[in-house]
C-alpha positions, 0 to 999 in steps of 0.5 A, a space after each residue: 201229441 206223442 205221435 206228433 213229437 215222434 214224427 218231428 224226430 223222425 223228420 230231423 233225423 231223416 233230413 240230417 241223414 240225407 245230408 250226411 249222405 251228400 256231404 258228411 263225415 263221422 270220425 272224430 279222430 281225423 285230421 284235415 290239411 288244407 291250403 292255398 296254392 299261389 304264385 310268387 305275387 300271391 295270385 291263386 293257381 287253379 288246377 295245380 296237382 297236390 299229393 299227400 303221402 304218408 311218409 310211413 306207409 307210403 300211401 298217397 292221396 291226390 287232389 287239385 286246386 280249384 279256382 281260388 287255389 284252395 285244396 283240402 284233404 279231409 278224413 286224414 289219419 293222425 301221422 306224418 306226411 309230405 305234400 307235394 304241389 306241381 303246376 305247369 311252369 313252376 317248380 315242384 314244391 315238397 314239404 315233408 314232416 307235416 304232422 297231422 294231429 287228431 281233430 286239428 286243421 293243419 294249414 299248408 299254404 304254398 307259394 310255387 316258384 317259377 321254373 320247371 317242373 323237374 325242379 323241386 324246392 324241398 322244405 322240412 316242416 316244424 310241428 306248428 304249436 299254434 293251431 289257426 285252423 280251429 277254435 277248440 281247446 285241448 292237448 295233444 299227448 304224443 308218442 314221445 310223451 307216452 313213452 318217456 314220461 313216468 306212468 305209474 300204471 302205464 295208462 295213457 289217460 292218465 296224462 290228461 291230467 296235464 291239460 288246464 281243462 282237467 280236474 281228476 278226482 278219481 282214486 290215485 291208487 287205481 290208475 292201471 289199464 284196467 282201472 276204467 272207472 278210476 281213470 274216467 272220474 274227471 271233470 273237463 272244462 268244469 262239467 259234471 264228473 264222469 260225462 265225457 266221451 272216449 273213442 278208439 280210432 273214431 269208435 266210441 268205446 263208452 258203456 252205460 256207466 259212461 267210462 271207457 270199457 278198455 284203456 288201450 296199452 301205451 305201446 299200442 297208442 300213437 296219440 291220445 287227443 284230449 278235446 275240451 270246448 269242442 265246437 265241433 258238432 261231430 262231437 256228441 254225448 259228452 258235456 264237451 270233453 272227448 278223449 280221441 285215441 289213435 292207435 299205432 299202424 304198422 309202417 313199411 319197415 318192421 319195428 319191434 319193442 320189448 320192455 320189462 319193469 319191476 319194483 320191490 317194497 324195500 326200494 320204496 318209502 314207508 306210508 306216512 302213518 305207518 311211520 307214526 304208529 309203533 308195532 311189535 314184531 316177534 316181541 321187539 317193539 319198533 316206533 314205526 310199522 313196516 310196510 308188508 313185502 310186495 313185488 310187482 312185475 310188468 312186461 310189453 312187447 309189440 311188433 309192427 310192420 308191413 304184410 307183403 302180399 302177393 299182387 293179385 291181393 293188393 302187392 306190397 305196401 297195402 297192408 300193415 299190422 301192429 300187435 302189442 301184449 302187455 301185462 303185470 303180476 303183483 303180489 302184495 300184503 293185505 293191508 285191511 284189518 287182521 285181527 278178528 274175534 273168533 269163537 274160543 276152542 271151548 266155545 266151539 268144541 272139538 271132535 270129542 268135547 262138545 262145545 258151548 262152554 262160555 266159562 271163560 267169560 263168566 260163571 253161574 252160582 250152582 247153588 242159586 242159579 244166577 250169574 255170579 261173574 262176568 258175562 253169562 249166557 241166558 237160555 232164551 226159553 227160560 230166561 235164566 242162566 245155563 248151569 255153569 255157563 255151558 249150553 247142553 249139547 242137546 240144545 246146539 243147533 246143527 247149523 249154528 255149530 257149522 257156522 261156528 266151525 267155519 271160523 278159524 281156530 284162535 291163534 292168540 291166547 286172548 279169551 276175553 269176550 270180543 277180544 281179537 283172538 286171531 291175527 290173520 292176513 293174506 297176500 293178494 295176487 293181481 294179475 292182468 294181461 292186454 292184447 292190441 292189434 290193428 290191421 291196415 289195408 288199402 283196396 286200390 287207390 280209393 278205399 283204406 280199411 282199419 281194423 282193430 281188436 283190443 282184449 284184456 282179462 284180469 283177476 283182482 282178489 279182495 283178500 281172505 284174511 280170515 283164511 277160511 272157506 267162508 271168507 272174511 266179510 270184505 273178501 271178493 274175486 274180481 275177474 274182468 275179460 273186456 273185448 273191443 272191436 272196430 271196423 273203419 272204412 275211408 273211401 275217397 269218392 273224388 278229389 273233394 269228397 271223402 266218405 267213411 263208414 265204421 262199426 264197433 262192438 265192445 263187451 265188458 263183463 265184470 264179475 264180483 265173486 264170492 271167495 266161497 263160490 261153489 260152497 254148498 250150504 246143504 252141508 251146514 244143515 239148512 233145509 233143502 227148500 232153503 237150499 233150493 231157493 238159493 240163486 248162487 253157491 257160496 257161504 252165507 253173509 254172517 253180520 255180527 256185533 263186537 262179540 264176534 267178527 263177521 264171516 262170509 260175503 255176498 257179492 253182487 256177481 256178474 254184470 256185463 256191459 256192452 255197446 254196438 256202434 255205428 258211424 257213417 258219413 262224408 266230408 266235402 270240400 266246397 271252395 272255402 268251406 269244408 263241410 262234413 255231416 254224419 250219423 251215429 247210431 249207438 245201442 248201449 246195454 247192460 245185463 245184470 242180475 244182482 246177486 247181492 244177499 242172494 246166498 242168505 244173510 243172517 245177523 247175530 248179536 247177544 240179544 237173544 241169550 241176554 235178560 231183562 236188565 232187572 234180572 241181571 245181578 249188579 256187576 254182570 252182563 249178559 248174552 253172547 254172540 257165539 251162544 246165539 249162534 250156537 243155539 240157532 237164533 239169528 236176530 234177523 236174516 233175508 234171502 233175496 230171489 233176484 231178477 235177471 235184467 237187461 237194459 238198453 238205450 238207443 242213441 242216434 245222432 246226426 250233424 252238419 259242420 261247416 269249417 269255413 275259411 273265410 280269409 287266410 287270417 280267419 276261420 269260422 267253425 260253425 255246426 249243428 247237432 240233432 240227437 235223440 235218446 228215448 230213455 232206457 228200456 228193460 228187455 222184458 219190461 220189467 222195470 218202473 218207468 216213473 211215479 204217477 203223482 196223481 193216480 187214485 186207486 184202491 190200495 191192493 183192492 182193499 177199499 182204502 184209497 191211496 194217491 201216487 203209485 208205480 208206473 210199470 213199463 207198458 201197463 196202464 198206457 205208461 211207456 216202455 222206457 224211462 228216463 227219455 230226454 227226446 229231442 236235443 238241439 246243439 248249436 256249435 260256433 267257433 272262430 279262429 283269427 291269426 293276427 300274424 303267422 304266430 298269434 292266434 285269437 280263438 273262441 266259441 261257444 256250444 251246447 252239449 248233451 250230458 250223457 245219462 249213467 244207469 247203474 246195474 241196480 234193481 232198485 228200478 225193478 220193484 216187484 221183480 225182486 222177492 226178499 224173505 226176511 225175518 226179525 225177531 226179539 224172542 227165540 222163535 225162528 231157528 236156523 233149522 228152518 229160517 224161513 218158514 213161509 219161503 217164497 220164490 216167485 216174485 209178483 212183478 207187476 201184478 200189484 200194479 200201482 199198490 207195488 211197495 206199499 209200506 216200503 220205499 221206492 226208486 224212480 225216475 221222474 217221467 218228466 225229467 229233461 235231458 241235462 246240458 252243459 253250455 261251454 264257452 271260451 276265449 283264448 289267445 295263443 303265440 308262438 315264441 322263438 326256440 319252439 315255445 307257445 304260450 296260451 292265456 285264456 278264459 273257459 266258462 261253463 253253465 250246467 242246466 237240467 243236471 240230475 239229482 235224487 231227492 225224497 219226494 216223500 219228505 214231511 212238509 216243512 209246516 209239520 215240523 213245529 209238532 216236534 217229538 209228537 211226530 216221531 213217537 212210535 205207535 200213537 196214531 192209527 194207520 190207514 194203510 195197516 196190514 197192507 203191503 209191508 205194513 203191520 196191523 198196529 198203529 204208526 208214528 204221527 209223521 207217517 200219516 202226514 207224509 205227502 204219499 203216507 202209504 210209501 216210506 222214502 220215494 227217491 226220485 231222480 229229477 233234472 233240477 240241478 245247475 252248475 257254474 264254472 269260470 277259469 283262467 287258463 295259462 299254458 306254456 309248451 315247448 316243442 322237442 328241440 335242443 333236447 328239451 321238451 316242456 308242457 306246463 299249465 296253471 289253472 285258477 277255477 270256480 265251480 259251483 253247483 247244487 249236485 248234492 249227490 256228487 261224491 269222489 275219492 278226494 271229496 265224498 260230499 255229504 249227500 242230501 238235500 237237507 230240505 226238498 222245499 228249500 233247495 236254494 242252500 244246496 247251491 254251493 262250491 262243487 266238491 270237485 272245485 279245486 281252486 288252483 292247479 299247476 302241472 309241469 311235464 318235461 324231458 331233458 336230454 342231458 348234453 353230454 356225449 357223442 353229438 352233443 353240446 359237451 364231450 362231442 368227440 368222446 370215445 366209444 367207452 366214455 360215450 357208453 357212460 356219460 351219453 344217452 341220458 334223458 331226465 323225465 318229470 311230471 309234477 302236479 300241485 293243486 288245491 283241495 276241495 271244499 269240505 262238506 262239513 256235516 252232522 248226524 241226521 236226526 230228521 232222517 225218519 222224517 225224509 231229510 236227506 241230510 242235516 247240516 250244523 249251525 254256524 257259530 257267529 263270529 268264529 272262523 271255521 277255517 284254520 291255515 298251516 300245513 296238513 302235518 300240523 293240523 292232523 288232529 284239528 284240521 278245521 275249527 270244530 267250534 265254529 259249529 253247533 249242533 242243529 236240534 232235531 226238527 230244525 235246519 242248519 245254516 251251514 252250506 252244503 260245502 263250506 269255504 274251507 278246503 281240504 288238504 291239497 296234493 303235491 307229487 313229483 314223478 321222476 325218471 332217469 333213462 339211458 340209451 344204448 345204441 347196439 347197432 344202427 337199428 337196435 337200441 336198448 335203454 335202462 329205465 329207472 323211475 321214482 313215482 312220487 319221488 319226494 314221498 309227499 303224502 296225499 292226505 285223505 280229508 278230515 272226519 267232517 261230522 261233528 257229531 262225533 267230536 272225538 273224531 271230528 277234524 281229524 285226519 287218519 289216512 292217506 291216498 295214493 302211494 309213497 315213494 316207489 322205485 321202479 327199474 326196467 329195460 327196453 329194447 327196440 329195434 
């Protein structure tokens, strides 16, 4: 059966590949120009010569009309063109100013006038706002919008939020050109989050996480075409959303730009909650807390033009270049918690006085030896307080003392136990630089080649508020150096056939380092075998309880995302048919070694220096975290030996697309796409490829039978890939019908296969990651030798099906199907006078086989009636006692009743998700005329799904499911269901000064003051998302993913009014009651109550100065979040904590930021 399926796959690819060699094209950022040449009576003219010329590069292409007077130019780069038409006995027609956009088909019909070819009829075209050649939805973000509209992070993808189809739910604070993840966290046309495709000049740039590996500089981008409901079979590995970015090419003239901007804290506004929080600075109390001083500087420079080569190398106007360099520097205060509990001087000691003195927090009666007052430190070997509450110097552990010494000295007079006696802080110095370059060369008349290179490097520190070499627990350094290369060739085979072939390579290293990188733990006194087993240098991660603050981190280290992309195809004009077909190959890879906890993790609390409650005198307490550390006794510890992993998925696709112009009014877009993706393969087969539910085996060869075990790659006949989705068939169909030359009805439907995201986690490599650990309730293991039986060699797959017995598993369902999205739409577009277009449309979508994760080892529902007997520990004999991670004792009853009792949880990725989306879209767009351009869009939508694991910055969700045996209640409002969105973007050139409506005859000096002003605005109003109200999960030990409250009948959970008016009671907590253990609540996964919405307006005012005819300067002033409207975090949703439930305590985004800058162009 497997061989037969492979044969079908190969045949499908072969058939479509052969077609692509005959009639295909594979570059999704191209446009098309087509039309009919006719005489004055409308009769077609055959054999007319049609010349298409780029107005900037002066590069020309030629074709002739067929017997029906039709012509087509396929594979046309986005640009501005002139179309010249000549035919014997007719005047020459010349139409200039024809704008070709990404993915659009521009219809240029021409009626020739009788006369001599020496006579020319010239027409200057205006940009069409209604596309009557394609059925797709989308939005073009052209260079005018990119350069003029305010943009907080100079991120060209950020303007996608202006389109009806887009629902942005990424973190609004991360919008810079290195914030790939935040920029990619959007839904298009109701599809799942982060399921879109991104390309630059037709070459894909998405990685294993399905985000754009690089975001080009705004200055380097000619246009970004956001495509939604794209019924073109050329588009794939997406749920239907496509970002087509076209880089600027050089032209026949030299152009340059220099620009700089800055913003300072004292130019802007304060944070909302800072204005409500008193502060004391230098003994002076203020009713507000000021923002820390921050400063930001950005720069950009670009140069483009021709490269005049000698004739032997092609001559002039054959080679063009465009380069851009952009970057920023930012310094800002660390806003995280900066107050810490550190050891006092008496506790840590000095160079002359030993430490271990805890007399500040408690006293011991010298006569009785009992704790007299406060908190006393008990000797874990005797169970009695240390005399004087002082640990003898001889008992202090060297490693423990060095860990204590790594804390900073107190800088306050606080000496109470757990009191914050150190106020720290840090200044974050972020920086990033990006280079974009593009080279275009025409070889002869038929071959055009484009090459681009994109690079950026960034440094983002997480801050070290402890100001020590160990670092605070949240400290990190994130480094990125990204490279993307693309080569695209366009070959005109004959006047009706164009071929393309392209290759791209992307590399995205993401390295999260420890602030203590390079630290040698041997200097702390750890034994040599432990130090030798460390996989990285750095301070160990020390976690504590409330008696002491954490120190040290253990971050994930490097992960390298890279991909190789190959696209090939040809486009063919066949009468009324424009046919294209192509083949795509993408090898998408990720190499990583998860270094989290590989520098050692040790947990300390006060339990080992405490005493039984009966031995503690009334009115006193026992134990101190710093004392446990000084004695060298950690409550628990772990050291992970990681596994270097490298995973790859090899994606192949072939497609056939026919754009059939049935009549001058009706165009059909018909396509079919075949995709094949074999799943992800680990380079050395160090991966689990599934979970065999029916496999029966002897656990570790003990004779104890078990059912269900790990499928390792290539072992026992299992495949070497996981997550295979096999053959995928995607039919697409759309239409565009022109009711007249101003009105178009368009619509269509298509099937899209959603890309599958694989993370850099070692959870799918059980057995290959080795964890050494200990946990103790009595002082037996010392830091002097924390892992007495230290192991450094993982078992790999040698235990086969028995791997991970006694612990948890994460696997992918080997029968998982490919997630897909059915997209459909219908719209009417009409162009009104004054260059205004209006669109009203419906967009729908239905997701199938969407991915979810659930615990397949949840206790069956019919066992819950046993109640508390299920969870009482040590009551039931464990048949797997002493095997794997199980101890030798008895276990709780529920463990033996699980579907696979040899395991704890088994998290399996399955394809049982679904979604339904419906929306009404309204859009108004005005072409840039009379100094005004406008783009306004309103969307009403409804989005439901059962994606219980979905989350975003705007809406964290609540995971789940509550019960894997009853998934119906999981179908609820999607977390990205924002019912109402309204966006406006516009530019208005003030009508004052020379050549304007008012003061047209102003003097030079008056014009310098009143002329050249331009006002820009980007405004967004949107609803909040549905709240996922939850409670603490008392069924978690039984395998339930979440637990939801019970609805109180007759009580409305929703409240009305502004968020500011209900910060402490955003929703009615009394509408819910706590669901008891062993029960299920009836509250849906998400409620019909919505979180805070969002209102934001970014304004800018620009002033142009004409220094000379060719040199222009511009002053730029921007107010980001101009009206300082806060974007609130959602309220606390866990009703098990009534003190905080319903409260809003934070904001997202920025307060008002004022930015000033200048721009010089020539």
